[in-house]
Structures are given as structure tokens and as C-alpha cells.
Residue frames relative to the residue before (quaternion, step in Angstrom):
aa qw qx qy qz dx dy dz
M 1.0000 0.0000 0.0000 0.0000 0.00 0.00 0.00
Q 0.3432 -0.7517 0.5304 0.1893 3.58 -0.77 1.03
R 0.3944 -0.7192 0.5254 0.2261 3.56 -0.88 0.98
R 0.4462 -0.6873 0.5093 0.2631 3.55 -0.94 0.91
A 0.5127 -0.6386 0.4735 0.3244 3.56 -0.99 0.78
E 0.5689 -0.5758 0.4576 0.3680 3.55 -1.15 0.65
Q 0.4034 -0.7103 0.5210 0.2475 3.55 -1.08 0.72
G 0.2491 -0.7686 0.5725 0.1396 3.54 -0.84 0.98
W 0.0101 -0.7836 0.6198 0.0400 3.51 -1.30 0.26
V 0.3550 -0.7252 0.5610 0.1827 3.52 -1.36 0.30
E 0.0701 -0.7537 0.6530 0.0256 3.53 -1.02 0.95
V 0.0919 -0.7817 0.6147 0.0512 3.59 -0.95 0.86
I 0.1386 -0.7446 0.6498 0.0640 3.54 -0.98 0.99
A 0.0546 0.8342 -0.5381 0.1078 3.58 -0.31 1.28
G 0.3275 0.7237 -0.5697 0.2109 3.52 -1.22 0.57
P 0.6757 -0.4836 0.3550 0.4284 3.58 -1.28 -0.13
M 0.6742 -0.4290 0.3785 0.4671 3.54 -1.31 -0.06
F 0.8277 0.2456 -0.2138 0.4571 3.54 -1.28 0.64
S 0.5279 0.6427 -0.4070 0.3777 3.59 1.19 0.47
G 0.6023 -0.6143 0.3428 0.3773 3.60 1.25 0.14
K 0.3018 0.7780 -0.5044 0.2216 3.63 1.18 0.39
S 0.6989 0.4443 -0.2750 0.4884 3.60 0.76 -1.00
E 0.6130 0.5529 -0.3424 0.4486 3.57 1.03 -0.76
E 0.6694 0.4853 -0.2907 0.4815 3.59 0.96 -0.86
L 0.6195 0.5254 -0.3376 0.4756 3.60 1.02 -0.77
I 0.6553 0.5088 -0.3049 0.4676 3.59 0.89 -0.95
R 0.6395 0.5299 -0.3239 0.4532 3.59 0.93 -0.87
R 0.7007 0.4797 -0.2759 0.4503 3.57 0.87 -0.94
V 0.6941 0.4524 -0.3046 0.4699 3.62 0.80 -0.88
T 0.6064 0.5444 -0.3512 0.4609 3.60 1.10 -0.63
R 0.6408 0.5315 -0.3182 0.4535 3.57 0.97 -0.85
Y 0.6526 0.4885 -0.3146 0.4864 3.60 0.96 -0.82
G 0.6376 0.5373 -0.3245 0.4467 3.59 0.99 -0.80
I 0.6282 0.5278 -0.3291 0.4673 3.58 1.01 -0.82
A 0.6883 0.4614 -0.2661 0.4925 3.59 1.09 -0.73
R 0.4499 -0.7196 0.4135 0.3299 3.61 1.35 0.14
I 0.3841 0.6682 -0.5264 0.3590 3.57 1.05 0.76
P 0.4819 -0.6945 0.4413 0.3012 3.62 -0.72 0.99
V 0.0240 -0.8071 0.5859 -0.0692 3.55 -0.65 1.24
Q 0.0260 -0.7383 0.6715 0.0570 3.53 -1.22 0.63
T 0.1363 -0.7806 0.6067 0.0639 3.55 -1.00 0.85
F 0.1329 -0.8007 0.5836 0.0235 3.54 -0.98 0.96
K 0.0571 -0.7606 0.6453 0.0426 3.50 -1.30 0.51
P 0.5593 -0.5948 0.4371 0.3774 3.61 -1.13 0.46
A 0.5560 -0.6427 0.4208 0.3173 3.57 -0.95 0.89
I 0.6276 0.5603 -0.3491 0.4127 3.61 1.09 -0.58
D 0.6493 0.5161 -0.3249 0.4545 3.60 1.18 -0.42
T 0.1105 0.8091 -0.5591 0.1431 3.54 -0.02 1.35
R 0.2588 0.8232 -0.4824 0.1506 3.61 1.23 0.31
Y 0.8253 0.1835 -0.0774 0.5285 3.60 0.77 -0.95
S 0.7960 -0.1016 0.1256 0.5834 3.58 0.96 -0.86
A 0.4232 -0.6931 0.5215 0.2618 3.57 -1.12 0.65
T 0.7826 0.3365 -0.1548 0.5004 3.60 1.15 -0.54
E 0.7262 0.3455 -0.2403 0.5436 3.58 1.23 0.32
V 0.3678 -0.6031 0.6386 0.3053 3.49 -1.39 0.32
V 0.0243 -0.8023 0.5955 -0.0332 3.57 -0.75 1.06
S 0.3271 -0.7431 0.5513 0.1918 3.56 -0.86 0.97
H 0.6407 -0.5115 0.3954 0.4141 3.57 -1.27 0.23
S 0.6735 0.4560 -0.2932 0.5025 3.60 1.25 -0.35
N 0.5521 -0.6799 0.3339 0.3485 3.57 1.35 0.41
L 0.3842 0.6383 -0.5502 0.3772 3.60 1.07 0.65
S 0.0422 -0.8237 0.5653 0.0111 3.59 -1.07 0.60
A 0.0653 -0.7476 0.6587 0.0535 3.51 -1.37 0.38
A 0.5635 -0.5984 0.4451 0.3554 3.56 -1.05 0.75
A 0.0260 0.8014 -0.5951 0.0541 3.57 -1.03 0.82
T 0.3543 -0.6865 0.5926 0.2281 3.50 -1.30 0.48
A 0.3004 -0.7436 0.5707 0.1764 3.57 -0.81 1.01
V 0.0321 -0.7981 0.6015 -0.0164 3.57 -0.87 0.99
A 0.5464 -0.6578 0.4264 0.2948 3.55 -1.14 0.72
D 0.8109 -0.0633 0.0918 0.5744 3.59 1.00 -0.77
S 0.7296 -0.4366 0.2940 0.4365 3.57 -1.31 0.04
A 0.6142 0.5475 -0.3584 0.4411 3.62 1.04 -0.65
E 0.6620 0.4838 -0.3089 0.4819 3.60 0.96 -0.81
L 0.5980 0.5521 -0.3581 0.4575 3.57 1.06 -0.70
L 0.6601 0.5127 -0.3042 0.4570 3.60 0.85 -0.97
R 0.6743 0.4935 -0.2939 0.4641 3.60 0.91 -0.89
S 0.6985 0.5054 -0.2632 0.4329 3.59 1.11 -0.66
V 0.5611 0.5978 -0.4013 0.4083 3.60 1.19 -0.31
E 0.3353 -0.7604 0.5298 0.1693 3.55 -0.72 1.13
D 0.6318 -0.5595 0.3870 0.3716 3.58 -1.16 0.65
R 0.7079 0.4883 -0.2695 0.4334 3.57 0.92 -0.90
T 0.5197 0.6593 -0.4064 0.3607 3.60 1.23 -0.35
V 0.2327 -0.7677 0.5863 0.1133 3.54 -0.97 0.94
V 0.7919 0.2073 -0.0833 0.5683 3.58 0.91 -0.98
V 0.1018 -0.7775 0.6201 0.0253 3.56 -0.89 1.02
G 0.1301 -0.7800 0.6102 0.0489 3.56 -0.69 1.15
I 0.0523 -0.7861 0.6158 0.0036 3.58 -0.99 0.87
D 0.1454 -0.7943 0.5863 0.0653 3.58 -0.67 1.11
E 0.8321 0.1812 -0.1544 0.5008 3.56 -1.27 0.53
G 0.0384 0.8605 -0.5045 0.0600 3.57 0.93 0.95
Q 0.5999 0.5837 -0.3645 0.4080 3.61 1.11 -0.57
F 0.6520 0.5210 -0.3249 0.4448 3.61 1.16 -0.38
F 0.5728 0.5712 -0.3866 0.4430 3.58 1.28 -0.03
D 0.5844 -0.5747 0.4469 0.3586 3.55 -1.30 0.40
E 0.7104 -0.4605 0.3329 0.4152 3.57 -1.35 0.22
G 0.5591 0.6260 -0.3783 0.3903 3.60 1.19 -0.47
L 0.4902 0.6699 -0.4342 0.3500 3.60 1.21 -0.28
V 0.5994 0.5721 -0.3639 0.4255 3.60 1.03 -0.72
E 0.6866 0.4686 -0.2795 0.4806 3.59 0.86 -0.95
V 0.6334 0.5310 -0.3288 0.4568 3.59 0.98 -0.83
V 0.6521 0.5067 -0.3085 0.4720 3.59 0.93 -0.90
E 0.6432 0.5177 -0.3191 0.4652 3.60 0.96 -0.84
L 0.6541 0.5131 -0.3095 0.4616 3.59 0.95 -0.87
L 0.6885 0.4862 -0.2827 0.4578 3.57 0.87 -0.96
A 0.6500 0.4937 -0.3182 0.4821 3.60 0.96 -0.80
G 0.6440 0.5230 -0.3111 0.4636 3.58 1.04 -0.76
A 0.6780 0.4639 -0.2744 0.4998 3.56 1.21 -0.55
G 0.6513 -0.5590 0.3045 0.4132 3.60 1.26 0.21
K 0.4953 0.6500 -0.4432 0.3684 3.61 1.22 0.13
Q 0.3061 -0.7091 0.6041 0.1964 3.55 -1.22 0.59
L 0.1143 -0.8356 0.5372 0.0141 3.57 -0.46 1.22
I 0.0807 -0.7513 0.6541 0.0355 3.52 -1.11 0.86
I 0.0203 -0.8182 0.5725 -0.0499 3.58 -0.48 1.22
A 0.1191 -0.7806 0.6115 0.0508 3.58 -0.88 0.99
G 0.2952 0.7732 -0.5315 0.1805 3.57 -0.98 0.77
L 0.6153 -0.5299 0.4420 0.3811 3.50 -1.37 0.23
D 0.2764 -0.7653 0.5564 0.1685 3.58 -0.90 0.87
L 0.7551 0.2322 -0.1496 0.5946 3.59 1.27 -0.38
D 0.3946 -0.6905 0.5416 0.2722 3.58 -1.08 0.66
Y 0.7337 -0.4432 0.2791 0.4330 3.59 -1.26 0.04
L 0.6559 0.4696 -0.3110 0.5026 3.60 1.28 -0.21
G 0.5611 -0.6386 0.3691 0.3756 3.59 1.28 0.14
R 0.5083 0.6329 -0.4230 0.4026 3.59 1.27 0.35
P 0.6220 -0.5220 0.4031 0.4221 3.62 -1.15 0.46
F 0.2300 -0.7779 0.5765 0.0983 3.57 -0.86 1.03
E 0.1832 -0.8188 0.5386 0.0764 3.54 0.05 1.33
P 0.6004 -0.0984 -0.7813 -0.1392 1.54 -2.26 1.07
I 0.3460 0.7719 -0.4894 0.2120 3.64 1.20 0.16
P 0.6727 0.4812 -0.3416 0.4465 3.70 0.74 -0.81
A 0.6386 0.5130 -0.3313 0.4683 3.62 1.00 -0.74
L 0.6503 0.5015 -0.3135 0.4769 3.59 1.03 -0.76
M 0.6088 0.5559 -0.3516 0.4435 3.59 1.03 -0.73
L 0.6623 0.5148 -0.3019 0.4531 3.58 1.01 -0.80
R 0.7376 0.4050 -0.2106 0.4976 3.59 1.17 -0.57
A 0.5618 0.6372 -0.3640 0.3819 3.58 1.30 -0.05
E 0.4802 -0.6350 0.5235 0.3035 3.53 -1.21 0.62
Y 0.7947 0.1491 -0.0503 0.5863 3.56 1.08 -0.78
V 0.0192 -0.7809 0.6243 -0.0078 3.57 -0.95 0.92
M 0.0897 -0.7713 0.6294 0.0307 3.54 -0.91 1.00
K 0.1561 -0.7774 0.6053 0.0701 3.57 -0.67 1.11
T 0.1423 -0.8010 0.5790 0.0545 3.56 -0.60 1.15
L 0.1971 -0.7545 0.6139 0.1225 3.56 -1.19 0.58
A 0.3444 -0.7004 0.5843 0.2224 3.53 -1.19 0.62
V 0.4869 -0.5797 0.5300 0.3821 3.54 -1.33 -0.30
C 0.4871 -0.6753 0.4686 0.2953 3.60 -0.75 1.05
H 0.4484 -0.7111 0.4849 0.2413 3.55 -0.82 1.06
R 0.6836 0.4944 -0.2842 0.4555 3.60 1.18 -0.45
C 0.8539 0.1255 -0.0171 0.5048 3.59 0.72 -1.06
G 0.5183 -0.6569 0.4166 0.3554 3.60 1.21 -0.19
G 0.4780 0.6777 -0.4294 0.3576 3.59 1.28 0.10
P 0.7049 -0.4406 0.3241 0.4516 3.61 -1.28 -0.08
G 0.2550 -0.8034 0.5277 0.1055 3.57 -0.42 1.28
L 0.0919 -0.8217 0.5623 -0.0125 3.54 -0.32 1.31
F 0.7694 0.3582 -0.1522 0.5065 3.57 1.13 -0.69
T 0.3412 -0.6799 0.6060 0.2327 3.53 -1.36 0.42
Q 0.1487 -0.7983 0.5818 0.0458 3.59 -0.55 1.19
R 0.2843 -0.7276 0.5951 0.1889 3.58 -0.76 1.00
V 0.1652 -0.8186 0.5472 0.0553 3.55 -0.84 0.99
I 0.6521 0.4022 -0.3383 0.5464 3.56 1.24 0.46
A 0.5629 -0.6067 0.4380 0.3511 3.57 -1.16 0.52
G 0.4192 0.6848 -0.5315 0.2699 3.57 -1.14 0.68
D 0.3144 -0.7765 0.5238 0.1542 3.55 -1.01 0.86
D 0.4931 0.6594 -0.4449 0.3523 3.62 1.21 -0.22
L 0.5259 -0.6334 0.4639 0.3272 3.56 -1.04 0.78
V 0.7788 0.2442 -0.1251 0.5640 3.58 0.94 -0.90
V 0.1102 0.7267 -0.6673 0.1207 3.51 -0.73 1.21
L 0.2941 -0.7773 0.5278 0.1754 3.57 -0.36 1.22
G 0.3292 0.7226 -0.5609 0.2342 3.51 -0.99 0.86
A 0.3242 -0.7035 0.5893 0.2294 3.51 -1.36 -0.01
T 0.8387 -0.0899 0.0686 0.5327 3.61 -0.77 -0.96
D 0.5641 0.5899 -0.3891 0.4270 3.58 1.25 -0.23
A 0.7935 0.2973 -0.1326 0.5142 3.60 1.13 -0.57
Y 0.8031 0.2178 -0.0846 0.5481 3.61 1.16 -0.50
E 0.0984 -0.7374 0.6613 0.0962 3.49 -1.39 0.39
A 0.4205 -0.6295 0.5715 0.3168 3.54 -1.27 0.38
R 0.0515 -0.8065 0.5890 0.0006 3.57 -0.99 0.82
C 0.4353 -0.6525 0.5531 0.2808 3.54 -1.21 0.61
R 0.7330 -0.4193 0.3082 0.4382 3.55 -1.32 0.13
R 0.6918 0.4897 -0.2813 0.4500 3.60 0.97 -0.84
C 0.7527 0.4120 -0.2147 0.4664 3.60 0.95 -0.87
Y 0.5585 0.6174 -0.3876 0.3958 3.59 1.22 -0.37
D 0.0736 0.7813 -0.6152 0.0747 3.58 -0.94 0.93
P 0.2614 -0.8101 0.5027 0.1507 3.61 -0.15 1.23
T 0.6318 0.5312 -0.3458 0.4462 3.62 1.19 -0.28
E 0.5070 0.6399 -0.4159 0.4007 3.56 1.30 -0.23
I 0.2734 -0.8007 0.5114 0.1501 3.62 -0.60 1.06
E 0.8067 -0.0726 0.0881 0.5798 3.58 0.67 -1.00
Q 0.3425 -0.7486 0.5393 0.1777 3.54 -0.95 0.93
P 0.4598 -0.6369 0.5205 0.3347 3.57 -1.05 0.63
K 0.3998 -0.6955 0.5437 0.2468 3.56 -1.03 0.82
L 0.4134 -0.7069 0.5187 0.2458 3.56 -0.93 0.93
T 0.2725 -0.7353 0.5948 0.1771 3.54 -1.05 0.77
A 0.7060 -0.4419 0.3260 0.4473 3.58 -1.25 0.18
V 0.6318 0.5344 -0.3282 0.4555 3.60 1.09 -0.72
D 0.6690 0.5124 -0.2936 0.4513 3.60 1.03 -0.80
Q 0.6753 0.5307 -0.2956 0.4183 3.57 1.07 -0.72
């Protein structure tokens, strides 16, 4: 009797910065690890904000990760025995990530990808939207608006710069709700102790 291949699937955790995407990815891959299911976690090599060898959330949770330059290197790095593949900061990968994810899911891998679905100008931040369309499970996370405390759907850049990718955390970005988000805003005034 021939054994049926394991069924793969794709989960995408999407939302703005500070919404807990990496934290949720870390929680999920850790849970699989506790169950002794072979897990590998990957992150883009350009993301060196907190660690070169870990996925680290803004709340300082972490999980071991392999840094890779692009989707082709990620595909080459996935071991045969791996069942669960975690991918953080999916928006920093090239468009080839969509095909790689499809190949891995077709081979029976279970993929969990976290990333920004919108860039700082409010435009779709590929390849996350394309992955969301192909995923069995999609989790949309919201942050808390840094201005009013409302549901933070957007990532507001608070420093000047035209590059699409500017690595940073609270020094460069804020979460904003629909009302407080303004993509034309270039730089935010920093609050002083007197203002607070």
C-alpha cells in the first residue's frame, strides 16, 4: 500500500508594523518545536535590526532563524525532513517567494509567513498580498494607533526618505488608524517631556 504524501498548506500573518506578526510566527513555530515536529525558520538577510540568527519581535520574543538572501536560497536551504517552514518579514523577499511557497506546499510542507501587506504609502507590499490570495489561512493583525489608540491598520513612516525599504522600528515608524494615517506626512515632530 502506497503512503499518501503529507498535505501542505500556507498560512499568512499580515498587518502593519507593531501588530504582533513576528510574535505570532514565533509562537506558532515554537509550538511545533515543542511537539517535536521538524521546523525551520527563515528571515531575509537584510533584516539585521535585532539579530542576524533569530527572528525577534518588538516585544523581545525570539526564535532561531536562518538568514537568506532571496527566495532561491530559501528553497535550497529547506531540509527534506522539515515539516513546518516559518518565514518572517516576507515583504522583503523577491517575487519568487510566491513560487517557492507553492512548491514547498505542494511537496507537503506547512508554511507560515509573516509580513507587511501594505507599504508606508498604503500600497500593496508584494509578495504578501499575492501569498494571501494563495493561502489556506490568512490572519490579519492590527496594531494600536500611536496617535489615538484606535485600530492601527497602516504603517506610518515618521522619518524622511523615499526608499521603499528603510529598516527601523519605533525610531522610523508608527502604527496609525485610518483617521490618523497620512502618507503625505514626511516627518513627525518628536514629543518632548513637556508635550507629553
